[in-house]
C-alpha positions in Angstrom: 42.5 -72.0 -25.4 43.6 -73.0 -21.9 45.4 -76.3 -22.0 46.5 -75.9 -25.6 49.5 -74.5 -27.4 49.5 -73.7 -31.1 52.2 -73.0 -33.7 51.4 -72.1 -37.3 53.4 -72.5 -40.5 51.9 -71.4 -43.8 51.7 -74.1 -46.5 51.7 -72.6 -49.9 52.0 -69.1 -51.3 51.3 -67.1 -54.5 49.8 -63.7 -55.3 47.1 -62.2 -53.0 43.6 -63.2 -54.0 41.9 -60.5 -52.0 42.4 -57.6 -49.7 41.0 -57.4 -46.1 39.9 -53.8 -45.4 39.4 -53.1 -41.6 37.8 -49.9 -40.2 38.1 -49.3 -36.4 35.6 -46.6 -35.3 35.1 -46.4 -31.5 34.4 -48.4 -28.3 32.0 -47.8 -25.4 32.1 -48.5 -21.6 35.4 -50.3 -21.5 36.1 -52.2 -18.4 39.2 -50.7 -16.9 41.4 -51.9 -14.0 42.4 -48.4 -13.0 41.3 -47.1 -9.6 40.3 -43.7 -11.2 37.9 -45.3 -13.6 39.7 -43.9 -16.6 41.4 -45.8 -19.4 44.3 -45.4 -21.8 43.5 -47.8 -24.6 44.3 -48.8 -28.2 43.0 -51.4 -30.7 45.1 -54.2 -32.2 44.0 -56.2 -35.3 45.7 -59.5 -35.8 45.6 -61.5 -39.1 48.1 -63.6 -41.1 50.8 -63.3 -38.3 50.6 -59.5 -38.6 49.5 -57.1 -35.8 48.5 -53.6 -36.6 47.6 -51.1 -33.9 45.6 -47.8 -33.6 46.8 -44.7 -31.7 46.4 -44.6 -27.9 43.4 -42.7 -26.6 44.0 -41.5 -23.1 41.7 -41.0 -20.1 38.5 -42.3 -21.7 36.4 -45.4 -21.5 34.6 -44.3 -24.7 37.6 -43.9 -27.1 37.2 -42.8 -30.7 40.0 -44.1 -33.1 38.5 -43.8 -36.7 41.5 -45.6 -38.3 41.7 -47.9 -41.3 44.0 -51.0 -42.0 44.6 -53.3 -44.9 45.7 -57.0 -45.0 46.6 -59.1 -48.1 44.9 -62.5 -48.3 46.5 -65.4 -50.2 45.1 -68.6 -51.6 46.3 -70.7 -48.6 45.9 -68.2 -45.7 47.7 -69.3 -42.6 44.9 -68.0 -40.3 41.2 -68.3 -40.9 40.1 -65.8 -38.3 40.5 -62.1 -37.6 41.2 -60.9 -34.0 40.1 -57.4 -33.0 41.5 -56.8 -29.5 41.1 -53.7 -27.3 44.2 -53.3 -25.0 44.6 -51.1 -21.9 48.0 -49.4 -21.6 48.8 -48.4 -18.0 51.7 -46.8 -16.1 52.5 -49.9 -14.1 51.0 -52.8 -16.2 51.9 -51.7 -19.6 49.5 -53.8 -21.6 46.5 -55.7 -20.5 43.8 -57.0 -22.9 40.3 -55.7 -22.2 38.4 -57.9 -24.6 38.5 -59.5 -28.0 36.2 -60.1 -31.0 36.9 -63.1 -33.2 35.7 -63.1 -36.8 36.2 -66.4 -38.8 36.9 -65.9 -42.5 34.2 -68.4 -43.3 31.7 -65.6 -42.6 32.7 -64.0 -45.8 31.6 -67.0 -47.9 28.1 -65.4 -48.0 28.8 -61.8 -47.0 31.8 -59.7 -48.2 31.3 -57.1 -45.4 30.6 -57.1 -41.7 29.7 -53.9 -39.8 28.2 -53.0 -36.4 28.7 -53.0 -32.6 30.2 -56.1 -31.1 30.6 -57.2 -27.4 34.1 -57.7 -26.3 34.9 -61.1 -24.7 37.2 -61.7 -21.8 36.7 -64.3 -19.1 38.8 -62.3 -16.6 36.8 -59.1 -16.9 33.1 -59.0 -15.9 32.0 -56.1 -18.3 34.8 -55.5 -20.9 32.5 -53.3 -23.1 31.8 -53.1 -26.8 33.5 -52.0 -30.0 32.2 -50.5 -33.3 34.1 -51.6 -36.5 33.7 -52.8 -40.1 35.6 -55.5 -42.1 35.3 -55.9 -45.9 36.7 -58.6 -48.2 37.8 -56.9 -51.5 38.7 -59.4 -54.3 41.7 -59.0 -56.5 40.4 -58.5 -60.0 43.5 -60.1 -61.6 43.0 -63.3 -59.5 39.3 -63.7 -59.9 39.4 -67.4 -60.5 41.7 -68.0 -57.5 39.4 -65.8 -55.3 36.4 -67.8 -56.2 38.2 -71.0 -55.3 39.4 -69.3 -52.0 35.9 -68.4 -51.0 34.6 -71.8 -51.9 37.1 -73.5 -49.7 36.8 -71.1 -46.7 35.2 -73.7 -44.5 37.6 -76.5 -45.4 40.4 -77.6 -43.1 42.7 -79.4 -45.7 45.4 -76.6 -45.4 46.1 -77.6 -41.8 47.9 -80.6 -40.4 47.4 -81.4 -36.7 50.1 -83.2 -34.8 48.8 -84.9 -31.8 51.0 -86.9 -29.4 48.4 -89.6 -29.4 49.0 -90.2 -33.1 52.0 -92.5 -34.0 54.9 -91.3 -36.2 53.8 -93.3 -39.3 50.4 -91.5 -39.4 52.2 -88.2 -39.1 54.7 -89.0 -41.8 52.0 -90.2 -44.2 50.0 -86.9 -43.7 52.8 -84.7 -44.9 53.9 -84.9 -48.5 57.5 -84.0 -49.1 59.7 -81.6 -47.1 57.9 -78.6 -45.6 58.6 -75.2 -47.2 60.0 -72.4 -45.1 56.7 -70.6 -45.2 54.5 -73.6 -44.5 52.3 -73.5 -41.5 51.6 -76.5 -39.3 49.2 -76.2 -36.3 50.2 -78.4 -33.3 47.7 -79.0 -30.6 48.5 -80.3 -27.2 45.3 -81.6 -25.6 45.2 -82.2 -21.9 42.5 -84.8 -21.8 41.8 -87.5 -19.3 42.9 -90.9 -20.6 40.1 -93.3 -21.4 39.5 -96.2 -19.1 40.3 -99.4 -21.0 40.8 -103.0 -20.0 44.2 -104.4 -19.2 45.8 -105.6 -22.5 46.3 -109.3 -22.8 49.6 -110.3 -24.3 49.7 -113.1 -26.9 46.8 -115.1 -28.3 44.2 -116.9 -26.3 44.7 -120.6 -27.0 42.3 -123.3 -25.5 44.2 -125.8 -23.3 43.9 -129.5 -22.9 42.0 -129.1 -19.7 39.4 -126.8 -21.2 40.8 -123.6 -19.8 42.0 -120.7 -21.9 45.8 -120.3 -21.8 47.6 -117.0 -22.6 50.7 -117.3 -24.8 53.7 -115.2 -23.9 54.4 -112.1 -26.3 57.3 -112.3 -28.6 60.3 -110.5 -26.9 61.6 -109.1 -30.1 58.2 -107.5 -31.0 57.9 -106.1 -27.5 61.4 -104.6 -27.6 60.6 -103.1 -31.0 57.5 -101.4 -29.8 59.2 -99.9 -26.7 62.0 -98.6 -28.9 59.6 -97.2 -31.3 57.7 -95.4 -28.5 60.9 -93.8 -27.2 61.9 -92.7 -30.7 58.5 -91.1 -31.2 58.9 -89.2 -27.9 62.4 -88.1 -28.8 61.3 -86.9 -32.3 58.4 -85.0 -30.8 60.6 -83.2 -28.2 63.1 -82.3 -30.9 60.3 -81.0 -33.1 58.9 -78.9 -30.2 62.3 -77.4 -29.4 62.7 -76.3 -33.0 59.5 -74.3 -32.6 60.4 -72.8 -29.2 63.7 -71.3 -29.9 65.0 -68.5 -27.8 65.5 -65.4 -30.0 68.6 -64.4 -28.0 70.7 -67.5 -27.6 69.0 -69.6 -30.3 68.6 -72.7 -28.2 65.4 -74.8 -28.3 63.3 -74.8 -25.2 60.7 -77.1 -23.7 57.2 -75.6 -23.9 57.0 -75.6 -20.1 60.3 -73.6 -19.7 60.0 -71.3 -22.7 58.7 -67.7 -22.1 56.3 -66.9 -24.9 55.4 -63.3 -24.6 52.3 -61.4 -25.9 54.5 -59.8 -28.6 54.9 -63.4 -30.1 58.6 -63.4 -29.1 60.0 -66.4 -27.3 62.9 -66.4 -24.9 64.5 -68.7 -22.4 64.6 -68.0 -18.6 68.4 -67.3 -18.4 68.3 -64.8 -21.2 65.4 -62.9 -19.7 67.1 -63.0 -16.3 70.3 -61.5 -17.7 68.5 -58.9 -19.7 66.3 -57.8 -16.8 69.2 -57.5 -14.4 71.1 -55.3 -16.9 68.1 -52.9 -17.1 67.4 -53.0 -13.4 70.7 -51.1 -12.8 68.6 -48.0 -13.6 66.7 -47.5 -10.3 64.1 -45.2 -12.0 63.0 -47.9 -14.4 59.5 -49.2 -13.9 59.2 -51.4 -17.0 61.5 -54.1 -18.5 61.4 -53.9 -22.3 61.3 -57.0 -24.5 64.6 -58.6 -25.2 64.0 -58.2 -29.0 65.2 -55.1 -30.7 62.6 -52.6 -32.0 59.9 -54.2 -29.9 57.6 -51.8 -28.0 56.2 -54.4 -25.7 57.2 -54.8 -22.0 57.9 -58.1 -20.4 54.8 -59.0 -18.4 54.9 -59.6 -14.7 54.3 -63.4 -14.9 57.5 -63.8 -17.1 59.6 -61.6 -14.8 58.4 -63.5 -11.7 59.5 -66.7 -13.4 62.9 -65.3 -14.4 64.0 -63.2 -11.5 64.8 -64.0 -7.8 61.9 -63.5 -5.5 63.4 -60.5 -3.6 64.5 -58.8 -6.8 61.1 -59.2 -8.3 59.3 -57.9 -5.2 61.6 -54.9 -5.0 61.0 -54.1 -8.6 57.2 -54.4 -8.3 57.2 -52.2 -5.1 59.3 -49.6 -6.9 57.0 -49.6 -9.9 54.0 -49.3 -7.7 55.4 -46.4 -5.8 56.2 -44.6 -9.0 52.8 -45.3 -10.5 51.2 -43.8 -7.3 53.5 -40.8 -7.5 52.5 -40.2 -11.1 48.8 -40.6 -10.5 46.8 -37.7 -9.1 44.0 -39.9 -8.0 46.0 -42.2 -5.7 48.4 -41.6 -2.7 49.9 -43.7 0.1 49.3 -43.3 3.8 52.3 -41.2 5.1 52.6 -43.4 8.2 55.9 -45.2 7.7 54.5 -48.3 9.3 51.4 -48.4 7.2 51.8 -47.2 3.6 48.3 -48.5 2.4 47.2 -47.0 -0.9 44.2 -44.7 -0.8 42.1 -43.6 -3.8 40.9 -40.0 -3.9 37.2 -39.9 -4.5 35.5 -36.7 -5.5 31.7 -36.5 -5.5 30.8 -33.6 -7.8 27.1 -33.9 -6.8 27.8 -33.8 -3.1 26.2 -30.8 -1.4 28.4 -28.4 0.5 28.6 -29.1 4.2 28.2 -26.5 6.9 31.3 -24.6 7.6 32.8 -25.6 10.9 32.9 -22.9 13.6 36.2 -21.1 13.7 37.2 -22.0 10.2 37.3 -19.6 7.2 35.6 -20.7 4.0 39.0 -21.4 2.4 40.2 -23.5 5.3 36.9 -25.4 5.4 37.1 -26.2 1.7 40.7 -27.4 2.0 39.7 -29.6 5.0 36.8 -31.2 3.1 39.1 -32.1 0.1 42.4 -33.0 1.7 41.8 -34.3 5.2 42.0 -38.1 5.3 42.0 -40.7 8.0 43.6 -44.0 7.0 41.2 -46.9 7.7 44.1 -49.3 8.2 46.2 -47.4 10.9 43.7 -44.6 11.8 46.3 -41.9 11.0 44.8 -38.5 10.2 46.8 -36.6 7.6 46.7 -34.0 4.8 46.7 -35.7 1.3 48.2 -32.6 -0.2 51.3 -31.9 1.9 51.1 -35.3 3.8 51.6 -33.7 7.2 50.5 -35.8 10.3 48.1 -34.8 11.8 46.0 -32.7 9.5 46.4 -28.9 10.0 42.9 -27.9 10.9 42.1 -24.2 10.3 44.9 -23.8 7.7 45.6 -24.5 4.1 49.0 -26.1 3.3 50.5 -22.7 2.4 49.0 -21.0 5.5 50.3 -23.7 7.7 53.8 -23.3 6.4 53.6 -19.6 7.1 52.2 -20.4 10.6 55.1 -22.7 11.4 57.6 -20.1 10.5 55.9 -17.3 12.5 56.2 -16.3 16.2 53.6 -18.2 18.2 52.2 -18.1 21.7 53.7 -21.1 23.7 50.3 -21.7 25.3 47.5 -21.1 22.8 49.7 -21.5 19.7 48.2 -18.4 18.1 50.4 -16.2 15.9 52.0 -13.2 17.7 52.2 -10.3 15.2 54.6 -8.0 17.2 58.3 -8.6 17.7 59.7 -9.1 21.3 61.7 -6.2 22.8 64.9 -6.6 24.8 63.2 -5.0 27.8 60.3 -7.3 27.7 62.6 -10.3 27.6 64.5 -9.1 30.7 61.2 -8.6 32.6 59.4 -11.9 31.9 62.5 -14.1 31.3 63.7 -15.9 28.1 61.2 -18.7 28.5 58.1 -16.5 28.6 58.9 -14.1 25.7 56.5 -15.9 23.3 53.2 -15.4 25.3 50.3 -13.5 23.7 48.0 -10.9 25.5 45.1 -13.2 26.0 43.9 -13.2 29.7 44.1 -17.0 30.0 47.7 -17.1 28.6 48.7 -14.2 30.9 47.3 -16.1 33.9 49.3 -19.2 32.9 52.4 -17.2 32.6 52.3 -16.1 36.2 52.8 -19.8 37.3 55.2 -20.8 34.6 58.9 -21.3 34.7 60.8 -18.6 32.8 63.9 -20.6 32.1 65.1 -22.2 28.8 66.8 -25.6 28.6 70.2 -26.1 27.1 68.5 -27.5 23.9 66.9 -24.1 23.4 63.4 -25.1 24.2 61.4 -23.4 27.0 60.9 -25.2 30.4 57.3 -26.4 30.7 57.3 -26.5 34.5 56.1 -24.1 37.3 57.8 -21.0 38.6 60.5 -21.3 41.3 61.0 -25.0 41.0 64.3 -26.2 42.4 64.6 -28.8 39.7 63.2 -27.9 36.3 60.8 -30.2 34.4 62.8 -32.1 31.7 62.3 -30.8 28.2 59.2 -32.3 26.6 59.7 -30.9 23.1 59.1 -33.5 20.4 62.7 -33.2 19.2 64.1 -34.0 22.6 61.9 -36.9 23.9 62.1 -40.6 23.1 59.1 -42.3 21.5 57.9 -43.8 24.8 58.4 -40.6 26.9 55.8 -37.9 27.7 55.9 -34.9 25.3 54.2 -31.5 25.1 51.7 -33.0 22.6 50.3 -35.5 25.2 47.0 -34.8 26.8 46.6 -34.0 30.5 45.0 -37.0 32.2 42.8 -34.8 34.4 41.2 -32.4 32.0 41.7 -34.2 28.6 41.1 -30.8 27.0 44.5 -29.3 26.4 47.9 -30.9 25.8 50.7 -30.6 28.4 52.5 -27.8 26.5 49.4 -25.5 26.7 49.9 -24.8 30.5 52.6 -25.1 33.2 52.9 -28.7 34.3 54.4 -30.7 37.1 56.0 -34.2 37.2 54.7 -36.1 40.3 56.7 -38.4 42.4 55.2 -41.3 40.5 56.7 -39.9 37.3 53.4 -38.9 35.7 53.1 -35.3 34.3 49.9 -33.2 34.8 48.8 -29.6 34.4 49.6 -27.7 37.6 46.3 -25.9 37.6 44.3 -29.1 37.0 46.0 -30.7 40.1 45.2 -27.7 42.2 41.5 -27.7 41.1 41.3 -31.4 41.9 42.7 -30.9 45.4 40.5 -27.9 46.1 37.3 -29.7 45.1 38.2 -32.5 47.5 35.7 -35.4 47.8 32.9 -35.5 45.2 30.1 -36.8 47.6 28.8 -35.8 51.1 30.9 -38.5 52.7 34.6 -37.7 53.2 36.9 -39.9 51.0 40.5 -39.4 49.9 40.6 -40.9 46.4 40.7 -37.3 45.0 44.4 -36.9 46.0 45.5 -39.9 44.0 47.2 -39.7 40.6 44.7 -40.5 37.8 47.2 -42.7 36.1 48.6 -45.0 38.8 46.3 -44.2 41.8 49.4 -43.3 44.0 49.2 -40.3 46.4 50.0 -37.0 44.6 53.4 -35.7 45.7 55.2 -32.6 44.4 57.1 -29.8 46.2 54.8 -27.1 44.9 51.8 -28.9 46.5 53.0 -29.5 50.0 51.2 -26.5 51.5 48.0 -27.5 49.8 48.3 -31.1 51.0 49.1 -30.2 54.6 45.5 -29.5 55.9 44.2 -32.5 53.9 46.7 -34.8 55.6 45.8 -33.4 59.0 42.1 -34.2 58.2 43.1 -37.7 57.2 45.0 -38.2 60.5 42.0 -36.9 62.5 39.5 -39.2 60.8 41.8 -42.3 61.1 42.1 -41.6 64.8 38.4 -41.4 65.3 37.8 -44.4 63.1 40.1 -46.5 65.2 38.3 -45.4 68.4 35.0 -46.3 66.8 36.4 -49.7 65.8 37.4 -50.3 69.5 34.1 -49.0 70.8 32.0 -51.3 68.6 34.3 -54.3 69.3 35.4 -54.9 65.7 39.1 -55.1 66.3 39.0 -58.9 66.0 37.0 -58.9 62.8 38.0 -61.8 60.5 39.0 -59.5 57.7 41.7 -58.1 60.0 43.0 -61.1 62.0 42.5 -63.9 59.4 45.4 -64.4 57.0 44.2 -63.7 53.4 41.6 -61.3 54.6 41.1 -58.0 52.7 42.5 -55.9 55.6 44.8 -58.5 57.2 46.8 -56.6 59.9 45.4 -53.3 58.6 42.8 -52.1 61.2 43.1 -48.5 59.8 42.2 -49.6 56.3 39.3 -51.6 57.7 38.0 -48.8 59.9 38.2 -46.2 57.0 36.4 -48.6 54.7 33.8 -49.5 57.3 32.8 -46.2 58.9 31.6 -43.0 57.2 32.6 -39.5 58.2 31.1 -36.3 57.1 32.1 -32.6 57.4 30.0 -30.6 59.9 28.6 -27.5 58.2 28.9 -25.4 61.3 32.1 -26.4 63.1 33.8 -27.8 60.0 35.0 -30.9 61.9 34.6 -34.4 60.7 32.0 -36.4 62.6 30.9 -40.1 62.5 27.9 -40.6 60.2 27.3 -44.3 60.4 28.5 -47.2 58.3 29.6 -46.9 54.7 27.1 -49.5 53.5 24.2 -47.2 54.6 25.5 -44.4 52.5 24.6 -46.3 49.3 20.9 -46.4 50.4 20.6 -42.6 50.2 21.9 -42.0 46.7 18.5 -40.8 45.5 18.1 -38.2 48.3 18.9 -34.5 47.5 22.1 -33.3 49.1 22.5 -30.0 51.0 25.7 -29.1 52.8 23.8 -27.3 55.5 22.1 -30.6 56.5 25.4 -32.1 57.5 25.6 -31.2 61.2 27.3 -33.1 64.0 25.6 -34.0 67.2 27.3 -31.2 69.2 26.0 -28.6 66.8 22.5 -30.0 66.3 21.2 -28.0 69.4 19.0 -31.0 70.5 19.7 -32.2 74.1 23.3 -32.4 75.5 25.9 -30.5 73.5 29.2 -32.1 74.2 30.8 -34.5 76.7 33.5 -32.8 78.8 35.6 -36.0 78.6 35.0 -37.4 75.1 33.8 -34.5 73.1 31.1 -35.0 70.5 32.3 -38.3 69.0 30.3 -40.7 71.2 27.2 -38.6 71.9 24.1 -40.9 71.9 20.8 -40.1 70.2 17.2 -41.3 70.2 15.7 -42.8 67.1 14.4 -40.0 64.9 11.2 -42.0 64.1 10.2 -43.6 67.4 10.9 -43.5 71.2 13.9 -45.9 71.2 17.7 -45.5 71.5 19.3 -45.1 68.1 21.9 -47.7 67.1 22.4 -46.6 63.5 23.5 -43.2 62.1 23.0 -43.0 58.4 23.9 -40.4 55.7 25.6 -38.2 58.3 22.3 -36.8 59.6 19.7 -39.5 60.5 19.5 -41.8 63.5 17.7 -45.1 63.4 16.9 -47.8 66.0 17.3 -51.4 65.0 13.6 -51.9 64.2 13.3 -48.7 62.1 16.6 -49.4 60.3 15.4 -52.9 59.4 12.2 -51.5 58.0 14.1 -48.9 56.0 16.4 -51.6 54.5 13.4 -53.8 53.5 11.8 -50.9 51.5 9.5 -49.4 54.1 11.1 -46.0 54.0 10.2 -44.4 57.3 12.7 -41.6 56.5 10.2 -40.4 53.9 7.1 -40.5 56.2 5.3 -37.3 57.0 5.8 -36.4 60.7 2.1 -36.8 61.3 2.3 -40.5 60.3 5.0 -41.2 62.9 4.0 -42.6 66.3 3.4 -39.9 69.0 5.3 -40.1 72.4 2.9 -41.1 75.2 4.7 -38.8 77.7 7.6 -39.1 80.2 5.9 -41.6 82.5 4.9 -44.0 79.7 7.8 -43.3 77.2 10.4 -46.2 77.0 13.1 -43.5 77.5 11.5 -42.1 80.6 12.5 -38.6 79.6 11.0 -35.6 77.9 12.2 -35.2 74.4 11.3 -33.5 71.1 8.5 -35.0 69.0 9.3 -37.9 66.7 10.7 -36.7 63.4 13.2 -34.4 65.1 16.8 -35.3 66.2 17.5 -35.5 69.9 20.7 -36.2 71.8 20.7 -38.5 74.9 24.3 -37.9 76.1 27.7 -39.6 75.9 27.4 -43.3 75.4 31.1 -43.9 76.3 30.6 -42.3 79.8 27.5 -44.4 80.4 29.3 -47.6 79.5 32.2 -46.7 81.8 29.8 -45.9 84.7 28.0 -49.2 84.2 
């Protein structure tokens, strides 16, 4: 029991009065600690300081032993109970009790046989299981009279003497008659009980005084000294007695109960002896168990004892080594191959699971291998193969196929196997860096733009053809952990790794696919309005810069210069040069009128003349997101064919138009194609969408004489140009 420690010495002897016949049959549903759900177990029967064991049954939670055992029972048996214990034997934790059944001998006072299924008991295991056995008490015919007396006294306790520290030495001495024999058994109980609450002792006798009050006489000093000495002597005798019962089997020295290591094999050792013994055995680095210090003992020293005897780092290293060995020896467990993780994973196989659909592009064999061995660690998110432990998992190949694939000649772009061998003539034509390219059309197209050189390290150059300075080697063997490698994704397409196509390293030091950068520049701005965010690096937002892109960037930069020039003229025309955002310190565009103008005015590409023209303010562009976009609708004032075509002095930039929805001068130009006056623009912003009105619903011009513009013009609903506003302001 927890909180108690017992030692037994048999008192008496003589011929056996009976024989205890034990039959161990089987067990069911044993509660195992193994991750695999399997159990290696044996049964141990303990009686009269003897322990007999069955054979070990492996990999079963329903073991069958079918073994018989015999114990002799004497008149004064040292133990009045039979312990039947099922023990689990594992690779790492050698022995761990699953559960125990306790049978008191008093049961046989009325029945000489017990047989059946019994539940195992273990407070540390939720469902330890059950065991089937039989125990028979067979009397010795020659000792019939003694057997009858033995059975009669089964429930008596007069063969036991209990030493309790709370009992004084005189009582202990009186309860033992004579010197104990070598085979005598004494049971010692150490009870950890809370002390009873008692009143403070009063020294001396209470004597009534002259004044009527009770006076306390002082205790006799000699008696008090005698009691204290007697108490110390009792404590010394008790400690000496305990040390005699906790002797180390190696050095023979007595030990305090708190410092002695009493193992499950009933052997007791001191900490220094276990420490020395363990360090001697640990010299063998392949050892995963420390055997008992006693010779011919099959038990291993348990972890709790090793932890108490060894240094902390030595114990941790031993347990780690034992765990790794246990994992290596177990087919059902493996560790994550990520060196920074190492978490243990259990392989779970569901035999009833239906076969999943074969993934496109995989053979049935590769699919079956992927379903069984592809794992992703939940701790570090590493994907790996649990058979060959490669990172990442080799999708499309079994382990053997992948080994063959790695040794074969492969295309540098698509990584597919090339069956034929390269010829010397082919190598001279394409260059040493382009020998390993397959006949696929995409790979052949990539080869035309790829560098044909090979680095000094022997790896091909991943840059573009005719570069003055080659792209540094990005092979995994040549890059540092924080550097870009061929296995990194392109930040534009996120479809292929950088090694799958010729790449360029920009002035900002980021590396991208060459063809992805070209496609990004050719697509230009994504909306009707001209913007220049497309020529920024997707990683750092700096302007793309590389020698191979200069010709492509040249017309784009010319367009940027043209629009900035027009935007600054428009800024001056509308009197926004002194805007607070430009002149006030801390403003968004402080001392940056170009940035303010480009962020304030919207320019669109004319479908006919291909020039950029002013299309209103940027804020108006957001109000037309739900309108369908057609490139042919974007036409500048000069190409619209309505009214004056172009100012001889100022071109098309400052041509003035009438409102498209009434007979007023337009002051707003939105979406690059629609002119509004102030009144119609306000209605549009408040939700009265005049731009969606049918032309018949718009007001009709009353004619030249009554029209506010005093001119003939096209019906409302159609665009109409009034002439150059810049010239009219200068004339005024």
